[in-house]
N, C-alpha and C positions, 0 to 999 in steps of 0.2 A: 714673416707668414706663421702662423701655429705651426708647430709639432702637431695638434691635435687634430688639425683639419685638410685634407688632400686640394691642392689649389685648383681652379677649377673640375672640382667637386658635380657640380651643374652642368657638365659637359657630358655630351653620353659618351659611352667608354670604347672606349677602341679595345679589342680582342688580339689578332695578330696579325692585323693588315688584310688589305685584298691581295686577294691571290695574283701571283704573278705576278706582270709587270703594272700590274694598276697604278697611280697613283704613287710615285718613285716620289714625288715633291712633296707631300703629309711630312713635316717634321717630326722628328722623332719626337718620344711621350718618354720623357723619366723623371723618375723616382728617386731621389737623393735623401740616403737614411746615415745620421753620424749624432749623437747628442752633443755636438758642439755649436750651440747655436751661428755664433761668425762664422766658421769657419762652414757649414750646411749652408749656409744665406751665400756665403762667397761664392761661390761652388752652382750655387744655383741662380746666380748673376751669370756669372762664367760663360753656361754653356747656354741659359736666353739671349745673348747678347753677342755666343754665335752659330743660331738657330736653331737650336731644340728648344723644344718647350717643357717647361718643369709642371709636369703634374700635382706634383705635392710632394711634401716630404717628413717626417718622422725622427724619431729623437727615439725612440725606443723597437725593440721585437713587435713585441701588443702595436704598436702606434703600425710600425713597418707594415705587419702582415691586413691591418684595418686597411691604410691605404691606397696597399696597392692591389687587395680584391676593388675598393673603390674606382679606380680610376684605370688600372689593369694596361700601366705602360710599358714600353718597347723595352725597357732598362731600367737597372736600378744599381745605384751608387750606392756601396756598401762598406760601411766601416765594422768590423768588427767589435770591436768594443763599447755595447753599448748596456746601461742602469741593469736593463734585467735580463740581461742573459749576454748570450753571446752572436755574433754575425752568422755564424754558421746554422744556427737557430733558425733563423731567417730564410736562410737560402731552402734550410730542408723542410720547413713551413712549406716554404713556395712549392716544389716542385711535391711532396707530396698531396697538397690540396690544389694543383693546379687547376683541378679540376672545378673546384666549389670558387678560386678565385682568377680564371680564367687569363693566371701567368704560364705566357708561352714562350717570353721574352728571355733577355740577357742577363746574368747579374756580373758585373761588374766591380772588385773588391777595392776597395781603399783605405788601409788603415796604415798606421804610424810601425809594425809591427812588422819585419823580414824573415822573420825565424821557421825556416823548414818544417817545421812540425805546423802554424798558421798556415805556410800556403799548403800545403799539402794538404789538408783538411777540406780548408776550401773547396780546391780544386774538387779532392775527389766529390763533395758532398753538390758541386754541381754548380759553380762559380765559372763563368768563365776566361774569368781574365787577373791579376790582383797585380793590383801596384802601390806602393811605398807614395806616404802624403810625404816625404820630401820632395814626389816631384815637383814643377814648373804648374804655375796654370795651366799655359798654351798645351805641356805635359799630359795633365790632363782631362783637356778638351779632345787632343789628337786622340788618345785612349779611350772615350766613349764613341769616338765616329767611328773610331779603326773597330770597336768593336759593334756598333750599328753595321755595318758592313758584316756581321759575321767573324772575325778576325780573333782569334784569342789573344790578349796582350799582356805581358809584361812588365813591371820591370829590368834593366838593370842583373843579369844573373838567372835571376829568378826561370827561365826560360830552361835555359836548361839543365835548373833543377827537376823543371817540371816533366821534361821531356825526356831525360834521366830517369825517372822513377815513372813515368809509363812503357817507356824499350824496357825496363826492367820485371815490370809486370808482364807485357804482352810476354815476355819469354817463360813466366812463371807455369806448367803445366795445369790446362784446365779440364775444370769439370767434367767435360762432352766435348773431348778434342771434333775438330773436320763441325765442317759446315752444315746442323742438324734439318734433318729434312724436313722435320716441326717449324721450321727458323719461319718468320713472316715471311710471305713472301715480295721483294723487294721489286719496283716496273723499272725497267732498264734505264733509265735516266739517272733511277737513285743507284744504280748498278754505276754507273760512269760517277758521277759526285760520289761515292765513298770512295772508288779507287784513286780518285784526287785526292781525299779528303787521308788518307791512308799515306800519300806521297805526301802533306805537309802542309798543300796548296790553301792560300787563303780561297775566302768566295768567291774575293775580287778575281786572283790569277784565275781559279777553278770559271767561273766567266767568260772570261776572255779567252779559255783552251774550249770550253762548250758553243760561246757564239749566243750570250745569254745574259738577261741581267743580273745585278751580283744579291738581287731581293727576289728572285727564279731561283736563285742557287741557298739559297737562305731558306726557302720553305721545304727545298727536297731534304736540304740538312733538318729540317723538324719534323719533319716526316717522318724520312729515317731513323730518329730519334726514338721518335713515340712508338712507330712499330717495332723494335729492339727492344723498346723501354730502356733505355742508357738517357742520361742527365745530361749531357753536354761532348763540345765536341772534345776534347780528353779521351773520354770514356769512348766513343765514337773511332777514335784512331786505333784504338789499342782495341778494341775488334777487330776494325778493318786488319790491321800488322797479325795478329792473331789467327786470322779466319783467311790473313794466305790475299787479300785486296790488296796487299802492293809488289804480287809478283804479274810483271806483264805478264804472264803466262796462263 
């Protein structure tokens, strides 16, 4: 598969998917971005064999933005080291141009680097999870599956790093403490989901608690992120803790 051409580019692009519980059987659409063709193609085959649909691949920042705009995947699996820049530029480009690209999905970083600065920069830019490339193929596939379920996924040791940073940031004084009267209005169900996110529940656990499907919870999370102009679940959890949504009272 050529990195210059998205796979399945003749198909009708998928947006954020059907609302609610419609068509949960549809395979999640994936774009794999990595500058090493052998690694990229091997991961694509593993994902296809596991029931996902790899709709495109790319080997650079510029190609990644073009392929995502053309295919509108549910998940982008992204390396940080690319020949024309950093994968962080891809994340920021996708988040900044969400309207133009139609991308409302998740970004899972899979990188050779496990450096703290790289992990935190990727997450703060909008990555949903971060794995190091030393993970086994079955671990990578499982990470994509969990990302599709709305879970933040991190290699061992990195989850504690991200949660520690989130807690530290939540304790910092807010420029506008307290819930703003001008804040976007959330529905009762969105508030329920926000409280469960603040408690650290995964989409699957929150769905069990609310008696709905994980896809429904994911839709609520995406709606809340959009209303609050936040980029990912880490920022959402930070907001929820800072604003007191983790307080049962």
